[in-house]
N, C-alpha and C positions, 0 to 999 in steps of 0.2 A: 416230556423230553426224556430221552433215554440216558443212561449213565454216562455214555461216551460224550454225548452232546453237552450234558451238564458239566462234565470235567473240562471240556474244551472252552466252554463259556467262562468258567472260573479262571482258566489260564489267560483268556483274553482280558479279563479284569486285571489280573496281575500284571500283564504286559502293559496295559494302559497306565497303571499306577507307576510302573517302572519308567515309562517314557516321560512322565510328568511329576518328577520328585519335587518335594517342598521341604524346606528346613523347619526345625522346631518352632512352634507357635506361628508359623506362616502357612500352615497346611489348608488354606481356604478351598482350593479346588478339590483336594482330596476329601475334605469334610463334606463338601457339597455332593460329591460322587457317592460317598457312603450314605448320607442322609437320603438321597434320592432312591437308592436301592432299598433301604430299610422301609421307607414310607410306602414304596410300591408293593411291598409284601405285607403291609398292614400293621407294622409295628408302630407303637407310640415312640416318637423320636424327639429328643431334646438336643439342641445344638448350643454351642457357645460356652460350655463349661471349660474353664481354662482357655478361653478364647476360641480354639478350633476343635475342642473335644466334641464327640458325639456319643450319645447313649440311646440305644434302641431297646425298648422293653416289650416283652411278649409274655402273656399270662394265659394259662389254661387251668380249668377246674376251679376248685375252691380252697386248695391248700395255701397256707401262708408261707410255706417254704420258698426261699429265694436264693439264687446264686448269681454271681457275676462272672463274666468271662471277658478278659481284656486283651486287646491287640494294640500294638504301637504303630503309628502311622507316618512318622517323620523319616526324612532322608538325611544324608550326611554331606558336608561340604568337601566332596572328593570329585576330581575330574575322572569320569569313566574312561577306561583305557581299552575296553573290549570292543569288538565290532559286531555284537549281536544285533539282530534285526530290530529289537525293541529297546536299544540303548537310549540312555537319557537324552532328551531334547534340550536340556538346560545345562549349559557349560558350567562345570565346577560343582554340580549337585548330582548325587546319584543315590539310589537305594543299594548301598554297599553292605547292608546288614540283614536284608531279607524282610524288612517291615512291610514291603509290598505284598510278600507272600503271606505274612501273618494276617494282614488286613483282608486279603482275598479269601483265605480259609475261614475266617470268622464270619465274613459276609455270607459265604456259602452255607455255613452251619446255621446262620440265622434264617436263611431262605428255607433250608430243609425243615427246620423246626416250625416255621410259619406255615408251610404247606403240608407237611406230613407228620409233624411232631406229636408224639403220644406221651404227655407228661402232665403232672398235676402241681402247679406252682408258678413261679415267675422267674424269668431269666432276663438279666440286664446285660446286653452286649455293649461293652465299653471300648470305644475307640479313642485311644489316648494320644495326645500330641507330645512332641518334645521329649522322647525318652533319652535321646543322645545328649547327655551332659546337662540339659537345661531343666530337668526335673518336672516334666509335665505331670507325672503321677502325683507329686507333692502338691502342685497347683490345683489339680482336680480334688484332692482330699481336702485341702484348705478351703476350697470354694464349696464344700458341702456335698461331695460325691455320695458318701455313704449315709448322709442325712436325707438327701433327696431320693437315693436309690439304695435303701438298706439291703444287706445281703447276709445270709448265714455263712457264706464262704465265697472266696474269689479265686479265680484260676487264670493262669497265663502260660504261654509257651514261647520258646525261641528255637528256631531252626539251628541245628548244631552240625556243621560240616565234618567235625571230627568223629561223628558217630555214623555208622552205616544206616541206610534206609531200612525201616522195619524195627528199629531199636529206639529206646528212649532212656532217660535218666530222671528219676523223681526221688531225690534224697529226702530223708526224714528231718534234716536240719539245714545246715548252710549250703546254699547253692552258689552264691556270688558274693564277692567281697564288698566291704565298705570302701569308699574312696574319698580322698580330698585332693586339692591342688595347692601348689605353693608357688610364690614368686619371691625371689630374693633380689633386692636392688643393692648392689655393692657400689658405694660412693667412694671415689678416690680423688686424686688430684691429677689433672692432665699435664702432659709434658711432651717435649719433642722426643721422638723415638730414639734419637741418637744421644739423648741426655736424660736417661731414665732416673738418675739419682735426684733430679729436680722435681719428680712427681711421686705420687703414691699409686701404684699400678693396680687398678681394679681387675684387670685381666688375670694377673697372677693370683690375686686374692680369690677371684671367682673360681679359677682352676683348682686351687687347693680346697676350696669349699666343696666343689663337686666330688673330689676324691674322698674327702672326709665324710661326706654324707653316706658313702658306701659302707661305713663302719656301723651305721645304726642297725641294719638288719643282721650284720655279721658279728657284732660285738656287744650290742645292747639288748636285742630281743632274744629270748630263749630259743635255742635251736629247734624245738618242737612246735613253736608258734609260727603261724604264717604271717609274713610281712613283706612289703615291697616299698622301696624308696627309689624312684626312677627319675633322673633328670632327662628331660626331653628337649630343652631349648637352652642355648647359651648365646647371648647377643652382646656385643661390645665393639665399639669403634667403627670408623668408616674410611680411615686413611691408612696407607702403608707405614707412614712415618710419624704417626701421632698416637701417643698413649691417651686413651679416652678418659673422660671424667667418671663414667659409670659403666657397670656391667650388669646384665640381667640374667638370672638363672630361673628357669621354670621347670616344673615337673609334677609328678603325681605320687601319691602314697596309697597303699592298700593294706587292709587288715580285716580280721574277723572279731577278735577279742577287743572290747572297748579299752581295756587297760593298755593293750599294745598300741592302739591308735593314739591314746594320750601320750604315751612314751615317745612315739615317733614325732609328734608335734613339738614336744618339749626339746628333744634332742636337735631337731632342725634349727630351732630358734637359738639354742645355745651354741651349736657348732658354727652357724653362720656369723653370729655376733663376735665370738672369740677369735675365729680364724681371720675375719676381716680386721679386727683390732690388731692382730699380730703383724699385719701389713700396713698399719697406719690408715686403714680404711674403716668405713662403717657399713653396717648391713641393716636394711629395712626389710622386714619379712611380712608378707601377706599370706596367711594360711586360711584356706576356705574349705569347710566341710561340705561335701556334695551329697553323696548317697550313703545311707546305712547299709549294712549287710543284708542280703536277701536270704531270709531264713524261713524255710517251709515249716508249717505246722504239721507235726507228725501224723495226727489222725487224718488230715486232708491228703497228705502224701500217700498214706496207706490206702485211703479210699481210691485215689487215682490208679495206683498199682493194681488193686483188686479188680477194678472195672476193666482195665486193659487186659488183665489175665482172663477174666470171665468172658470177655468178648473176643479174646484172641486177636486183638488188633495190633499190638506192639509188644516186643520182648523188652522188659525192663532190665536195665543193667545197673551195676553199681559203678560209681566213679568218684574221684576226688572233686571237691568244689573248685570253682574257677576264681582266679584273682581279677577277672573282669568284673564290672559292676552293672547294676540294673536297677532302675528307679521303681520297678514294681515293689521293691522293698518298702516304699512308703505305704502302699496299700496293705501289705502284709503286717505292718505295724498297727494298722487300724482294725483289721478283721482277720479271722483265720483264712488260710488258703494254701495253695501250692503252686510252684513254678516247675515247668517241664522243659527239659531239653529234648527236642524231637530230631532224631537222626536224619541227616539230609546230605550225607556225603555222596559225591559223584565219583564213580569208579575211575581211577587213573588221573584224577585232578582234584585239587583241594586248595583253591586260591585263598580261602579263609575269610572270615568276617572282616569288614573294613578294608578289604583289598580293592584297588581300582578295577580289578578283573572279576570281582565277585558277581555272581548272578544266582538268585534263588533257584533251587532245584525243583522244577514243577512236578517231578515225579512223586514228591512227598505230599502234594496237595490232598489227594484222597485220604491219606492217613491222618492228616491234621483235621479234616472235616469229620472223619469217623471218631476221632478222639473226642472232639467237642460234643458230637451227638451222643456218644456213650456216657460222657460225664453228665450231661443234662438229663438224659433219660433215666440214669441210675440215681442221681441225686434227688430227682423229682419223680421218682417212680410212683405211679398211682397206688394208693393204699387200699 
């Protein structure tokens, strides 16, 4: 098969995955598709890790050197708004973050290594479920990923529409922030809307709490430290003329430094409780830690940059870390590794990740495949 035909086949895989998206821990069809491809190319395949995870293993030569490469496979609960020919066939679910592209590129790299690869060692191709909020990487690690498939280092990438094609970012340290979620239930006393003095209004209390939460980043965290406290939901009441009994506030927090994360959690609890009390209400806080910060190991990041420079595949750029989060962090806490942002911007348009109009840029597929082939051949170079 010539290079053009190989590329077009990978695009067809990507479009198939885009048409048939599945949410985290529900990726049964996606996992079956991946396992079928890997088995057909002669890889040893294990399914079922973290429910729908797949690991394909390929060994060459006698070296004990081993690396892992991870792709995320889940979609998002978003209604696709675009009219592309391969749009989602499942209402309310779509690949709005490019995991379909990540999966297709890693599958293609596995095929190339199986058919043409010149290396000495072992590669584990890790297809991880539930990256979006549900912590599939944590589940895989807890279920023995690196005990069953030990690696010297693990690598992953994410398409990055803010970067132009042909570029990438591989920082020596922080790439993505840690994050948590919070829910504050403000309990008041209901009353008639025309007789507010007879109740304790949780809507007013919740409104003041939302405003007060903005002071955490602006007045409690040092100006040179990164932090985010964002309220994303406020729910209260159902009628025009009734003060409700309760109000619900939900949101997310982000940080890099663990001390900052602890400060944010303490301040949310204290602000919610004290402000609610000032309005004769109470506040019940549920604060849930989700992902740690994604921190590259410097030697692994340096290795990736050196490989890309040597092979002249991508131009590495410097950039600030992102306050978005990524559960590859759980893998990087267990073993050394690095995370790559792969430039995928489309000229003249940039709907952005998690947009209902997002579609992975197929033009970046050859670069992603080359990246993984170069990492594998260099890390497992025959001695």
